[in-house]
N, CA, C, O and CB atoms as a CASP TS submission, in Angstrom:
PFRMAT TS
TARGET T0000
AUTHOR 0000-0000-0000
METHOD Language model
MODEL 1
PARENT N/A
ATOM      1  N   MET     1     108.974  95.455  85.968  1.00  0.00           N
ATOM      2  CA  MET     1     109.794  95.604  87.153  1.00  0.00           C
ATOM      3  C   MET     1     109.013  95.232  88.412  1.00  0.00           C
ATOM      4  O   MET     1     109.545  94.596  89.322  1.00  0.00           O
ATOM      5  CB  MET     1     110.316  97.030  87.256  1.00  0.00           C
ATOM      6  N   ILE     2     107.747  95.636  88.450  1.00  0.00           N
ATOM      7  CA  ILE     2     106.962  95.324  89.647  1.00  0.00           C
ATOM      8  C   ILE     2     106.673  93.827  89.739  1.00  0.00           C
ATOM      9  O   ILE     2     106.479  93.296  90.832  1.00  0.00           O
ATOM     10  CB  ILE     2     105.644  96.117  89.645  1.00  0.00           C
ATOM     11  N   ASP     3     106.644  93.141  88.579  1.00  0.00           N
ATOM     12  CA  ASP     3     106.458  91.691  88.606  1.00  0.00           C
ATOM     13  C   ASP     3     107.661  91.003  89.238  1.00  0.00           C
ATOM     14  O   ASP     3     107.512  90.029  89.976  1.00  0.00           O
ATOM     15  CB  ASP     3     106.226  91.151  87.190  1.00  0.00           C
ATOM     16  N   ILE     4     108.836  91.507  88.951  1.00  0.00           N
ATOM     17  CA  ILE     4     110.048  90.939  89.555  1.00  0.00           C
ATOM     18  C   ILE     4     110.044  91.175  91.061  1.00  0.00           C
ATOM     19  O   ILE     4     110.387  90.281  91.834  1.00  0.00           O
ATOM     20  CB  ILE     4     111.320  91.553  88.917  1.00  0.00           C
ATOM     21  N   ALA     5     109.662  92.366  91.473  1.00  0.00           N
ATOM     22  CA  ALA     5     109.587  92.666  92.908  1.00  0.00           C
ATOM     23  C   ALA     5     108.560  91.761  93.596  1.00  0.00           C
ATOM     24  O   ALA     5     108.791  91.295  94.712  1.00  0.00           O
ATOM     25  CB  ALA     5     109.222  94.154  93.132  1.00  0.00           C
ATOM     26  N   GLY     6     107.438  91.515  92.937  1.00  0.00           N
ATOM     27  CA  GLY     6     106.430  90.614  93.502  1.00  0.00           C
ATOM     28  C   GLY     6     106.945  89.193  93.612  1.00  0.00           C
ATOM     29  O   GLY     6     106.708  88.516  94.612  1.00  0.00           O
ATOM     30  N   GLY     7     107.652  88.738  92.584  1.00  0.00           N
ATOM     31  CA  GLY     7     108.227  87.395  92.619  1.00  0.00           C
ATOM     32  C   GLY     7     109.256  87.238  93.727  1.00  0.00           C
ATOM     33  O   GLY     7     109.288  86.222  94.422  1.00  0.00           O
ATOM     34  N   LEU     8     110.095  88.252  93.884  1.00  0.00           N
ATOM     35  CA  LEU     8     111.071  88.214  94.981  1.00  0.00           C
ATOM     36  C   LEU     8     110.380  88.273  96.335  1.00  0.00           C
ATOM     37  O   LEU     8     110.821  87.644  97.297  1.00  0.00           O
ATOM     38  CB  LEU     8     112.067  89.372  94.854  1.00  0.00           C
ATOM     39  N   GLY     9     109.295  89.033  96.400  1.00  0.00           N
ATOM     40  CA  GLY     9     108.535  89.112  97.646  1.00  0.00           C
ATOM     41  C   GLY     9     107.883  87.804  98.020  1.00  0.00           C
ATOM     42  O   GLY     9     107.695  87.508  99.200  1.00  0.00           O
ATOM     43  N   VAL    10     107.536  87.018  97.016  1.00  0.00           N
ATOM     44  CA  VAL    10     106.951  85.702  97.284  1.00  0.00           C
ATOM     45  C   VAL    10     108.034  84.710  97.697  1.00  0.00           C
ATOM     46  O   VAL    10     107.806  83.889  98.586  1.00  0.00           O
ATOM     47  CB  VAL    10     106.196  85.181  96.044  1.00  0.00           C
ATOM     48  N   LEU    11     109.199  84.772  97.072  1.00  0.00           N
ATOM     49  CA  LEU    11     110.244  83.778  97.321  1.00  0.00           C
ATOM     50  C   LEU    11     111.133  84.060  98.531  1.00  0.00           C
ATOM     51  O   LEU    11     111.340  83.180  99.367  1.00  0.00           O
ATOM     52  CB  LEU    11     111.099  83.668  96.120  1.00  0.00           C
ATOM     53  N   LEU    12     111.650  85.264  98.627  1.00  0.00           N
ATOM     54  CA  LEU    12     112.697  85.529  99.619  1.00  0.00           C
ATOM     55  C   LEU    12     112.278  85.362 101.080  1.00  0.00           C
ATOM     56  O   LEU    12     113.034  84.761 101.844  1.00  0.00           O
ATOM     57  CB  LEU    12     113.195  86.902  99.429  1.00  0.00           C
ATOM     58  N   PRO    13     111.118  85.858 101.508  1.00  0.00           N
ATOM     59  CA  PRO    13     110.781  85.652 102.923  1.00  0.00           C
ATOM     60  C   PRO    13     110.653  84.170 103.292  1.00  0.00           C
ATOM     61  O   PRO    13     111.004  83.772 104.402  1.00  0.00           O
ATOM     62  CB  PRO    13     109.481  86.369 103.253  1.00  0.00           C
ATOM     63  N   ALA    14     110.156  83.366 102.370  1.00  0.00           N
ATOM     64  CA  ALA    14     110.023  81.943 102.651  1.00  0.00           C
ATOM     65  C   ALA    14     111.381  81.245 102.648  1.00  0.00           C
ATOM     66  O   ALA    14     111.637  80.372 103.477  1.00  0.00           O
ATOM     67  CB  ALA    14     109.095  81.289 101.632  1.00  0.00           C
ATOM     68  N   LEU    15     112.246  81.631 101.718  1.00  0.00           N
ATOM     69  CA  LEU    15     113.556  80.988 101.635  1.00  0.00           C
ATOM     70  C   LEU    15     114.462  81.363 102.795  1.00  0.00           C
ATOM     71  O   LEU    15     115.188  80.517 103.317  1.00  0.00           O
ATOM     72  CB  LEU    15     114.228  81.350 100.334  1.00  0.00           C
ATOM     73  N   THR    16     114.424  82.620 103.197  1.00  0.00           N
ATOM     74  CA  THR    16     115.309  83.067 104.272  1.00  0.00           C
ATOM     75  C   THR    16     114.706  82.866 105.657  1.00  0.00           C
ATOM     76  O   THR    16     115.412  82.944 106.662  1.00  0.00           O
ATOM     77  CB  THR    16     115.652  84.521 104.079  1.00  0.00           C
ATOM     78  N   ARG    17     113.402  82.609 105.709  1.00  0.00           N
ATOM     79  CA  ARG    17     112.658  82.459 106.957  1.00  0.00           C
ATOM     80  C   ARG    17     112.706  83.719 107.820  1.00  0.00           C
ATOM     81  O   ARG    17     112.559  83.656 109.041  1.00  0.00           O
ATOM     82  CB  ARG    17     113.202  81.284 107.741  1.00  0.00           C
ATOM     83  N   ILE    18     112.912  84.855 107.170  1.00  0.00           N
ATOM     84  CA  ILE    18     112.842  86.147 107.845  1.00  0.00           C
ATOM     85  C   ILE    18     111.515  86.766 107.446  1.00  0.00           C
ATOM     86  O   ILE    18     111.292  87.043 106.267  1.00  0.00           O
ATOM     87  CB  ILE    18     114.065  87.085 107.471  1.00  0.00           C
ATOM     88  N   GLN    19     110.639  86.986 108.401  1.00  0.00           N
ATOM     89  CA  GLN    19     109.291  87.510 108.162  1.00  0.00           C
ATOM     90  C   GLN    19     108.549  86.695 107.102  1.00  0.00           C
ATOM     91  O   GLN    19     108.142  87.258 106.086  1.00  0.00           O
ATOM     92  CB  GLN    19     109.363  88.978 107.733  1.00  0.00           C
ATOM     93  N   PRO    20     108.358  85.371 107.305  1.00  0.00           N
ATOM     94  CA  PRO    20     107.723  84.543 106.280  1.00  0.00           C
ATOM     95  C   PRO    20     106.269  84.932 105.999  1.00  0.00           C
ATOM     96  O   PRO    20     105.721  84.546 104.966  1.00  0.00           O
ATOM     97  CB  PRO    20     107.779  83.097 106.696  1.00  0.00           C
ATOM     98  N   GLY    21     105.644  85.681 106.888  1.00  0.00           N
ATOM     99  CA  GLY    21     104.288  86.143 106.630  1.00  0.00           C
ATOM    100  C   GLY    21     104.208  87.091 105.447  1.00  0.00           C
ATOM    101  O   GLY    21     103.139  87.278 104.866  1.00  0.00           O
ATOM    102  N   LEU    22     105.338  87.689 105.089  1.00  0.00           N
ATOM    103  CA  LEU    22     105.363  88.579 103.934  1.00  0.00           C
ATOM    104  C   LEU    22     105.141  87.820 102.629  1.00  0.00           C
ATOM    105  O   LEU    22     104.746  88.418 101.628  1.00  0.00           O
ATOM    106  CB  LEU    22     106.684  89.326 103.880  1.00  0.00           C
ATOM    107  N   THR    23     105.390  86.511 102.627  1.00  0.00           N
ATOM    108  CA  THR    23     105.125  85.706 101.434  1.00  0.00           C
ATOM    109  C   THR    23     103.649  85.756 101.092  1.00  0.00           C
ATOM    110  O   THR    23     103.289  85.923  99.927  1.00  0.00           O
ATOM    111  CB  THR    23     105.578  84.249 101.640  1.00  0.00           C
ATOM    112  N   MET    24     102.790  85.613 102.093  1.00  0.00           N
ATOM    113  CA  MET    24     101.339  85.661 101.843  1.00  0.00           C
ATOM    114  C   MET    24     100.920  87.048 101.387  1.00  0.00           C
ATOM    115  O   MET    24     100.083  87.183 100.495  1.00  0.00           O
ATOM    116  CB  MET    24     100.553  85.263 103.109  1.00  0.00           C
ATOM    117  N   LEU    25     101.490  88.069 101.987  1.00  0.00           N
ATOM    118  CA  LEU    25     101.161  89.439 101.594  1.00  0.00           C
ATOM    119  C   LEU    25     101.583  89.710 100.147  1.00  0.00           C
ATOM    120  O   LEU    25     100.836  90.322  99.382  1.00  0.00           O
ATOM    121  CB  LEU    25     101.839  90.446 102.541  1.00  0.00           C
ATOM    122  N   ALA    26     102.768  89.256  99.781  1.00  0.00           N
ATOM    123  CA  ALA    26     103.245  89.449  98.411  1.00  0.00           C
ATOM    124  C   ALA    26     102.386  88.677  97.418  1.00  0.00           C
ATOM    125  O   ALA    26     102.100  89.176  96.330  1.00  0.00           O
ATOM    126  CB  ALA    26     104.707  89.014  98.288  1.00  0.00           C
ATOM    127  N   ALA    27     101.973  87.470  97.780  1.00  0.00           N
ATOM    128  CA  ALA    27     101.110  86.686  96.892  1.00  0.00           C
ATOM    129  C   ALA    27      99.756  87.376  96.713  1.00  0.00           C
ATOM    130  O   ALA    27      99.226  87.419  95.603  1.00  0.00           O
ATOM    131  CB  ALA    27     100.912  85.258  97.450  1.00  0.00           C
ATOM    132  N   ALA    28      99.198  87.911  97.791  1.00  0.00           N
ATOM    133  CA  ALA    28      97.920  88.618  97.690  1.00  0.00           C
ATOM    134  C   ALA    28      98.055  89.868  96.830  1.00  0.00           C
ATOM    135  O   ALA    28      97.162  90.179  96.041  1.00  0.00           O
ATOM    136  CB  ALA    28      97.401  88.992  99.085  1.00  0.00           C
ATOM    137  N   CYS    29      99.154  90.580  96.975  1.00  0.00           N
ATOM    138  CA  CYS    29      99.387  91.775  96.154  1.00  0.00           C
ATOM    139  C   CYS    29      99.580  91.406  94.688  1.00  0.00           C
ATOM    140  O   CYS    29      99.152  92.147  93.803  1.00  0.00           O
ATOM    141  CB  CYS    29     100.613  92.548  96.665  1.00  0.00           C
ATOM    142  N   CYS    30     100.217  90.272  94.421  1.00  0.00           N
ATOM    143  CA  CYS    30     100.372  89.822  93.039  1.00  0.00           C
ATOM    144  C   CYS    30      99.022  89.465  92.424  1.00  0.00           C
ATOM    145  O   CYS    30      98.807  89.685  91.232  1.00  0.00           O
ATOM    146  CB  CYS    30     101.315  88.617  92.973  1.00  0.00           C
ATOM    147  N   ILE    31      98.118  88.919  93.226  1.00  0.00           N
ATOM    148  CA  ILE    31      96.766  88.635  92.741  1.00  0.00           C
ATOM    149  C   ILE    31      96.071  89.935  92.352  1.00  0.00           C
ATOM    150  O   ILE    31      95.452  90.020  91.291  1.00  0.00           O
ATOM    151  CB  ILE    31      95.942  87.881  93.815  1.00  0.00           C
ATOM    152  N   VAL    32      96.174  90.939  93.206  1.00  0.00           N
ATOM    153  CA  VAL    32      95.567  92.244  92.904  1.00  0.00           C
ATOM    154  C   VAL    32      96.192  92.841  91.649  1.00  0.00           C
ATOM    155  O   VAL    32      95.485  93.403  90.812  1.00  0.00           O
ATOM    156  CB  VAL    32      95.735  93.216  94.098  1.00  0.00           C
ATOM    157  N   LEU    33      97.504  92.725  91.513  1.00  0.00           N
ATOM    158  CA  LEU    33      98.195  93.237  90.334  1.00  0.00           C
ATOM    159  C   LEU    33      97.674  92.562  89.063  1.00  0.00           C
ATOM    160  O   LEU    33      97.441  93.229  88.055  1.00  0.00           O
ATOM    161  CB  LEU    33      99.710  93.023  90.469  1.00  0.00           C
ATOM    162  N   GLN    34      97.494  91.254  89.111  1.00  0.00           N
ATOM    163  CA  GLN    34      97.025  90.546  87.928  1.00  0.00           C
ATOM    164  C   GLN    34      95.564  90.864  87.618  1.00  0.00           C
ATOM    165  O   GLN    34      95.173  90.892  86.452  1.00  0.00           O
ATOM    166  CB  GLN    34      97.202  89.050  88.112  1.00  0.00           C
ATOM    167  N   LEU    35      94.762  91.101  88.643  1.00  0.00           N
ATOM    168  CA  LEU    35      93.377  91.520  88.392  1.00  0.00           C
ATOM    169  C   LEU    35      93.344  92.880  87.703  1.00  0.00           C
ATOM    170  O   LEU    35      92.540  93.106  86.799  1.00  0.00           O
ATOM    171  CB  LEU    35      92.577  91.576  89.712  1.00  0.00           C
ATOM    172  N   CYS    36      94.220  93.779  88.135  1.00  0.00           N
ATOM    173  CA  CYS    36      94.314  95.092  87.468  1.00  0.00           C
ATOM    174  C   CYS    36      94.812  94.930  86.038  1.00  0.00           C
ATOM    175  O   CYS    36      94.345  95.624  85.134  1.00  0.00           O
ATOM    176  CB  CYS    36      95.256  96.039  88.253  1.00  0.00           C
ATOM    177  N   ALA    37      95.750  94.024  85.830  1.00  0.00           N
ATOM    178  CA  ALA    37      96.251  93.777  84.474  1.00  0.00           C
ATOM    179  C   ALA    37      95.146  93.213  83.587  1.00  0.00           C
ATOM    180  O   ALA    37      95.064  93.548  82.406  1.00  0.00           O
ATOM    181  CB  ALA    37      97.450  92.809  84.506  1.00  0.00           C
ATOM    182  N   MET    38      94.302  92.362  84.153  1.00  0.00           N
ATOM    183  CA  MET    38      93.177  91.826  83.372  1.00  0.00           C
ATOM    184  C   MET    38      92.216  92.934  82.962  1.00  0.00           C
ATOM    185  O   MET    38      91.741  92.958  81.826  1.00  0.00           O
ATOM    186  CB  MET    38      92.424  90.754  84.177  1.00  0.00           C
ATOM    187  N   MET    39      91.930  93.847  83.875  1.00  0.00           N
ATOM    188  CA  MET    39      91.045  94.968  83.545  1.00  0.00           C
ATOM    189  C   MET    39      91.679  95.843  82.465  1.00  0.00           C
ATOM    190  O   MET    39      90.992  96.303  81.553  1.00  0.00           O
ATOM    191  CB  MET    39      90.735  95.810  84.806  1.00  0.00           C
ATOM    192  N   PHE    40      92.980  96.070  82.568  1.00  0.00           N
ATOM    193  CA  PHE    40      93.687  96.884  81.577  1.00  0.00           C
ATOM    194  C   PHE    40      93.623  96.233  80.195  1.00  0.00           C
ATOM    195  O   PHE    40      93.290  96.886  79.207  1.00  0.00           O
ATOM    196  CB  PHE    40      95.154  97.091  81.999  1.00  0.00           C
ATOM    197  N   HIS    41      93.946  94.934  80.138  1.00  0.00           N
ATOM    198  CA  HIS    41      93.917  94.237  78.852  1.00  0.00           C
ATOM    199  C   HIS    41      92.499  94.185  78.287  1.00  0.00           C
ATOM    200  O   HIS    41      92.298  94.335  77.082  1.00  0.00           O
ATOM    201  CB  HIS    41      94.477  92.817  79.001  1.00  0.00           C
ATOM    202  N   GLY    42      91.530  93.974  79.153  1.00  0.00           N
ATOM    203  CA  GLY    42      90.142  93.948  78.694  1.00  0.00           C
ATOM    204  C   GLY    42      89.692  95.291  78.147  1.00  0.00           C
ATOM    205  O   GLY    42      88.960  95.349  77.159  1.00  0.00           O
ATOM    206  N   SER    43      90.126  96.366  78.782  1.00  0.00           N
ATOM    207  CA  SER    43      89.721  97.696  78.305  1.00  0.00           C
ATOM    208  C   SER    43      90.343  98.026  76.952  1.00  0.00           C
ATOM    209  O   SER    43      89.798  98.837  76.202  1.00  0.00           O
ATOM    210  CB  SER    43      90.112  98.765  79.326  1.00  0.00           C
ATOM    211  N   ARG    44      91.464  97.415  76.636  1.00  0.00           N
ATOM    212  CA  ARG    44      92.121  97.651  75.351  1.00  0.00           C
ATOM    213  C   ARG    44      91.737  96.613  74.310  1.00  0.00           C
ATOM    214  O   ARG    44      92.209  96.666  73.174  1.00  0.00           O
ATOM    215  CB  ARG    44      93.624  97.661  75.528  1.00  0.00           C
ATOM    216  N   GLY    45      90.884  95.669  74.690  1.00  0.00           N
ATOM    217  CA  GLY    45      90.452  94.638  73.745  1.00  0.00           C
ATOM    218  C   GLY    45      91.480  93.550  73.516  1.00  0.00           C
ATOM    219  O   GLY    45      91.400  92.831  72.520  1.00  0.00           O
ATOM    220  N   GLU    46      92.432  93.412  74.400  1.00  0.00           N
ATOM    221  CA  GLU    46      93.489  92.399  74.272  1.00  0.00           C
ATOM    222  C   GLU    46      93.085  91.142  75.034  1.00  0.00           C
ATOM    223  O   GLU    46      93.723  90.770  76.019  1.00  0.00           O
ATOM    224  CB  GLU    46      94.852  92.942  74.799  1.00  0.00           C
ATOM    225  N   PHE    47      92.032  90.500  74.576  1.00  0.00           N
ATOM    226  CA  PHE    47      91.476  89.361  75.292  1.00  0.00           C
ATOM    227  C   PHE    47      92.352  88.111  75.196  1.00  0.00           C
ATOM    228  O   PHE    47      92.181  87.180  75.983  1.00  0.00           O
ATOM    229  CB  PHE    47      90.101  89.054  74.763  1.00  0.00           C
ATOM    230  N   ALA    48      93.275  88.078  74.258  1.00  0.00           N
ATOM    231  CA  ALA    48      94.181  86.936  74.135  1.00  0.00           C
ATOM    232  C   ALA    48      95.165  86.879  75.305  1.00  0.00           C
ATOM    233  O   ALA    48      95.717  85.817  75.592  1.00  0.00           O
ATOM    234  CB  ALA    48      94.947  87.006  72.807  1.00  0.00           C
ATOM    235  N   ALA    49      95.387  87.993  75.976  1.00  0.00           N
ATOM    236  CA  ALA    49      96.327  88.025  77.097  1.00  0.00           C
ATOM    237  C   ALA    49      95.693  87.581  78.406  1.00  0.00           C
ATOM    238  O   ALA    49      96.413  87.305  79.366  1.00  0.00           O
ATOM    239  CB  ALA    49      96.889  89.417  77.259  1.00  0.00           C
ATOM    240  N   LEU    50      94.388  87.503  78.475  1.00  0.00           N
ATOM    241  CA  LEU    50      93.711  87.197  79.741  1.00  0.00           C
ATOM    242  C   LEU    50      94.015  85.800  80.295  1.00  0.00           C
ATOM    243  O   LEU    50      94.130  85.661  81.513  1.00  0.00           O
ATOM    244  CB  LEU    50      92.232  87.335  79.555  1.00  0.00           C
ATOM    245  N   PRO    51      94.150  84.765  79.466  1.00  0.00           N
ATOM    246  CA  PRO    51      94.480  83.451  80.055  1.00  0.00           C
ATOM    247  C   PRO    51      95.812  83.434  80.797  1.00  0.00           C
ATOM    248  O   PRO    51      95.956  82.712  81.784  1.00  0.00           O
ATOM    249  CB  PRO    51      94.510  82.399  78.970  1.00  0.00           C
ATOM    250  N   VAL    52      96.773  84.206  80.346  1.00  0.00           N
ATOM    251  CA  VAL    52      98.062  84.274  81.052  1.00  0.00           C
ATOM    252  C   VAL    52      97.861  84.861  82.442  1.00  0.00           C
ATOM    253  O   VAL    52      98.442  84.379  83.415  1.00  0.00           O
ATOM    254  CB  VAL    52      99.090  85.124  80.252  1.00  0.00           C
ATOM    255  N   ASN    53      97.036  85.902  82.536  1.00  0.00           N
ATOM    256  CA  ASN    53      96.753  86.501  83.839  1.00  0.00           C
ATOM    257  C   ASN    53      96.022  85.517  84.746  1.00  0.00           C
ATOM    258  O   ASN    53      96.273  85.484  85.951  1.00  0.00           O
ATOM    259  CB  ASN    53      95.924  87.778  83.671  1.00  0.00           C
ATOM    260  N   VAL    54      95.132  84.726  84.186  1.00  0.00           N
ATOM    261  CA  VAL    54      94.407  83.729  84.982  1.00  0.00           C
ATOM    262  C   VAL    54      95.379  82.691  85.541  1.00  0.00           C
ATOM    263  O   VAL    54      95.244  82.271  86.690  1.00  0.00           O
ATOM    264  CB  VAL    54      93.314  83.037  84.129  1.00  0.00           C
ATOM    265  N   VAL    55      96.350  82.280  84.742  1.00  0.00           N
ATOM    266  CA  VAL    55      97.358  81.318  85.220  1.00  0.00           C
ATOM    267  C   VAL    55      98.183  81.923  86.351  1.00  0.00           C
ATOM    268  O   VAL    55      98.447  81.258  87.352  1.00  0.00           O
ATOM    269  CB  VAL    55      98.287  80.879  84.062  1.00  0.00           C
ATOM    270  N   PHE    56      98.590  83.186  86.194  1.00  0.00           N
ATOM    271  CA  PHE    56      99.352  83.850  87.258  1.00  0.00           C
ATOM    272  C   PHE    56      98.531  83.982  88.534  1.00  0.00           C
ATOM    273  O   PHE    56      99.053  83.791  89.633  1.00  0.00           O
ATOM    274  CB  PHE    56      99.815  85.232  86.795  1.00  0.00           C
ATOM    275  N   ILE    57      97.249  84.307  88.393  1.00  0.00           N
ATOM    276  CA  ILE    57      96.375  84.411  89.570  1.00  0.00           C
ATOM    277  C   ILE    57      96.262  83.060  90.265  1.00  0.00           C
ATOM    278  O   ILE    57      96.309  82.983  91.492  1.00  0.00           O
ATOM    279  CB  ILE    57      94.970  84.925  89.168  1.00  0.00           C
ATOM    280  N   ALA    58      96.115  81.997  89.481  1.00  0.00           N
ATOM    281  CA  ALA    58      96.014  80.658  90.067  1.00  0.00           C
ATOM    282  C   ALA    58      97.294  80.282  90.814  1.00  0.00           C
ATOM    283  O   ALA    58      97.231  79.714  91.904  1.00  0.00           O
ATOM    284  CB  ALA    58      95.718  79.620  88.974  1.00  0.00           C
ATOM    285  N   CYS    59      98.446  80.594  90.238  1.00  0.00           N
ATOM    286  CA  CYS    59      99.722  80.294  90.900  1.00  0.00           C
ATOM    287  C   CYS    59      99.873  81.071  92.201  1.00  0.00           C
ATOM    288  O   CYS    59     100.290  80.516  93.218  1.00  0.00           O
ATOM    289  CB  CYS    59     100.893  80.612  89.968  1.00  0.00           C
ATOM    290  N   CYS    60      99.536  82.345  92.166  1.00  0.00           N
ATOM    291  CA  CYS    60      99.653  83.167  93.377  1.00  0.00           C
ATOM    292  C   CYS    60      98.645  82.734  94.438  1.00  0.00           C
ATOM    293  O   CYS    60      98.957  82.736  95.629  1.00  0.00           O
ATOM    294  CB  CYS    60      99.450  84.651  93.038  1.00  0.00           C
ATOM    295  N   ALA    61      97.446  82.366  94.014  1.00  0.00           N
ATOM    296  CA  ALA    61      96.442  81.891  94.967  1.00  0.00           C
ATOM    297  C   ALA    61      96.894  80.580  95.609  1.00  0.00           C
ATOM    298  O   ALA    61      96.653  80.345  96.793  1.00  0.00           O
ATOM    299  CB  ALA    61      95.077  81.704  94.270  1.00  0.00           C
ATOM    300  N   PHE    62      97.550  79.727  94.819  1.00  0.00           N
ATOM    301  CA  PHE    62      98.068  78.470  95.361  1.00  0.00           C
ATOM    302  C   PHE    62      99.146  78.728  96.407  1.00  0.00           C
ATOM    303  O   PHE    62      99.153  78.094  97.462  1.00  0.00           O
ATOM    304  CB  PHE    62      98.627  77.592  94.237  1.00  0.00           C
ATOM    305  N   VAL    63     100.054  79.652  96.121  1.00  0.00           N
ATOM    306  CA  VAL    63     101.107  80.005  97.085  1.00  0.00           C
ATOM    307  C   VAL    63     100.484  80.601  98.344  1.00  0.00           C
ATOM    308  O   VAL    63     100.875  80.254  99.459  1.00  0.00           O
ATOM    309  CB  VAL    63     102.119  81.006  96.458  1.00  0.00           C
ATOM    310  N   PHE    64      99.511  81.501  98.166  1.00  0.00           N
ATOM    311  CA  PHE    64      98.849  82.118  99.311  1.00  0.00           C
ATOM    312  C   PHE    64      98.186  81.058 100.181  1.00  0.00           C
ATOM    313  O   PHE    64      98.373  81.048 101.398  1.00  0.00           O
ATOM    314  CB  PHE    64      97.811  83.147  98.842  1.00  0.00           C
ATOM    315  N   TRP    65      97.417  80.171  99.569  1.00  0.00           N
ATOM    316  CA  TRP    65      96.737  79.111 100.323  1.00  0.00           C
ATOM    317  C   TRP    65      97.754  78.176 100.990  1.00  0.00           C
ATOM    318  O   TRP    65      97.589  77.800 102.151  1.00  0.00           O
ATOM    319  CB  TRP    65      95.802  78.303  99.392  1.00  0.00           C
ATOM    320  N   GLY    66      98.794  77.809 100.258  1.00  0.00           N
ATOM    321  CA  GLY    66      99.790  76.878 100.795  1.00  0.00           C
ATOM    322  C   GLY    66     100.524  77.429 101.993  1.00  0.00           C
ATOM    323  O   GLY    66     100.757  76.709 102.964  1.00  0.00           O
ATOM    324  N   ARG    67     100.891  78.696 101.939  1.00  0.00           N
ATOM    325  CA  ARG    67     101.632  79.294 103.048  1.00  0.00           C
ATOM    326  C   ARG    67     100.726  79.732 104.183  1.00  0.00           C
ATOM    327  O   ARG    67     101.204  79.992 105.288  1.00  0.00           O
ATOM    328  CB  ARG    67     102.429  80.472 102.559  1.00  0.00           C
ATOM    329  N   TRP    68      99.444  79.817 103.935  1.00  0.00           N
ATOM    330  CA  TRP    68      98.512  80.217 104.983  1.00  0.00           C
ATOM    331  C   TRP    68      97.958  79.001 105.716  1.00  0.00           C
ATOM    332  O   TRP    68      97.941  78.973 106.947  1.00  0.00           O
ATOM    333  CB  TRP    68      97.370  81.042 104.393  1.00  0.00           C
ATOM    334  N   LYS    69      97.505  77.999 104.970  1.00  0.00           N
ATOM    335  CA  LYS    69      96.837  76.850 105.585  1.00  0.00           C
ATOM    336  C   LYS    69      97.644  75.560 105.531  1.00  0.00           C
ATOM    337  O   LYS    69      97.810  74.894 106.553  1.00  0.00           O
ATOM    338  CB  LYS    69      95.524  76.627 104.920  1.00  0.00           C
ATOM    339  N   LYS    70      98.143  75.201 104.362  1.00  0.00           N
ATOM    340  CA  LYS    70      98.716  73.875 104.158  1.00  0.00           C
ATOM    341  C   LYS    70     100.095  73.701 104.795  1.00  0.00           C
ATOM    342  O   LYS    70     100.323  72.736 105.525  1.00  0.00           O
ATOM    343  CB  LYS    70      98.809  73.594 102.690  1.00  0.00           C
ATOM    344  N   ALA    71     101.008  74.624 104.524  1.00  0.00           N
ATOM    345  CA  ALA    71     102.383  74.477 105.011  1.00  0.00           C
ATOM    346  C   ALA    71     102.959  75.827 105.420  1.00  0.00           C
ATOM    347  O   ALA    71     103.855  76.342 104.750  1.00  0.00           O
ATOM    348  CB  ALA    71     103.271  73.828 103.936  1.00  0.00           C
ATOM    349  N   PRO    72     102.459  76.409 106.512  1.00  0.00           N
ATOM    350  CA  PRO    72     103.033  77.699 106.939  1.00  0.00           C
ATOM    351  C   PRO    72     104.487  77.542 107.365  1.00  0.00           C
ATOM    352  O   PRO    72     104.889  76.501 107.886  1.00  0.00           O
ATOM    353  CB  PRO    72     102.213  78.298 108.096  1.00  0.00           C
ATOM    354  N   ILE    73     105.247  78.566 107.142  1.00  0.00           N
ATOM    355  CA  ILE    73     106.673  78.556 107.482  1.00  0.00           C
ATOM    356  C   ILE    73     106.874  79.332 108.777  1.00  0.00           C
ATOM    357  O   ILE    73     106.365  80.442 108.936  1.00  0.00           O
ATOM    358  CB  ILE    73     107.535  79.167 106.328  1.00  0.00           C
ATOM    359  N   GLN    74     107.606  78.746 109.680  1.00  0.00           N
ATOM    360  CA  GLN    74     107.907  79.407 110.940  1.00  0.00           C
ATOM    361  C   GLN    74     109.156  80.264 110.769  1.00  0.00           C
ATOM    362  O   GLN    74     110.095  79.880 110.072  1.00  0.00           O
ATOM    363  CB  GLN    74     108.099  78.373 112.079  1.00  0.00           C
ATOM    364  N   ALA    75     109.157  81.409 111.402  1.00  0.00           N
ATOM    365  CA  ALA    75     110.320  82.302 111.366  1.00  0.00           C
ATOM    366  C   ALA    75     111.456  81.675 112.163  1.00  0.00           C
ATOM    367  O   ALA    75     111.230  80.921 113.109  1.00  0.00           O
ATOM    368  CB  ALA    75     109.965  83.711 111.931  1.00  0.00           C
ATOM    369  N   THR    76     112.687  82.004 111.761  1.00  0.00           N
ATOM    370  CA  THR    76     113.831  81.515 112.514  1.00  0.00           C
ATOM    371  C   THR    76     113.911  82.240 113.844  1.00  0.00           C
ATOM    372  O   THR    76     113.562  83.415 113.959  1.00  0.00           O
ATOM    373  CB  THR    76     115.135  81.696 111.717  1.00  0.00           C
ATOM    374  N   ARG    77     114.366  81.533 114.814  1.00  0.00           N
ATOM    375  CA  ARG    77     114.500  82.135 116.153  1.00  0.00           C
ATOM    376  C   ARG    77     115.934  82.548 116.348  1.00  0.00           C
ATOM    377  O   ARG    77     116.873  81.857 115.952  1.00  0.00           O
ATOM    378  CB  ARG    77     114.055  81.150 117.280  1.00  0.00           C
ATOM    379  N   ARG    78     116.070  83.684 116.963  1.00  0.00           N
ATOM    380  CA  ARG    78     117.425  84.153 117.284  1.00  0.00           C
ATOM    381  C   ARG    78     117.919  83.392 118.506  1.00  0.00           C
ATOM    382  O   ARG    78     117.149  83.095 119.419  1.00  0.00           O
ATOM    383  CB  ARG    78     117.453  85.703 117.541  1.00  0.00           C
ATOM    384  N   PRO    79     119.203  83.083 118.512  1.00  0.00           N
ATOM    385  CA  PRO    79     119.739  82.418 119.700  1.00  0.00           C
ATOM    386  C   PRO    79     119.626  83.318 120.914  1.00  0.00           C
ATOM    387  O   PRO    79     119.850  84.527 120.840  1.00  0.00           O
ATOM    388  CB  PRO    79     121.199  82.012 119.480  1.00  0.00           C
ATOM    389  N   SER    80     119.276  82.710 122.026  1.00  0.00           N
ATOM    390  CA  SER    80     119.145  83.520 123.239  1.00  0.00           C
ATOM    391  C   SER    80     120.518  84.001 123.683  1.00  0.00           C
ATOM    392  O   SER    80     121.520  83.291 123.597  1.00  0.00           O
ATOM    393  CB  SER    80     118.458  82.716 124.374  1.00  0.00           C
ATOM    394  N   GLU    81     120.515  85.220 124.153  1.00  0.00           N
ATOM    395  CA  GLU    81     121.794  85.831 124.524  1.00  0.00           C
ATOM    396  C   GLU    81     122.045  85.771 126.002  1.00  0.00           C
ATOM    397  O   GLU    81     123.080  86.243 126.472  1.00  0.00           O
ATOM    398  CB  GLU    81     121.845  87.257 124.069  1.00  0.00           C
TER
END
């Protein structure tokens, strides 16, 4: 469930352009989540699951870098009243 919330946190702010900075925050939190998952799998000896976590970390790091440096998204402006 938390993975779905993280995925929505990465997608929705960028798509709606409402608080697009939350995309970077969600991507960073997903990286932390996957690092914790790697520690959990390692502690249980489930080393076959670690490459999947590495792929997820790479994807989230790419989104974080892209929205921070390469292609930041500007928030929508409200029409002046």
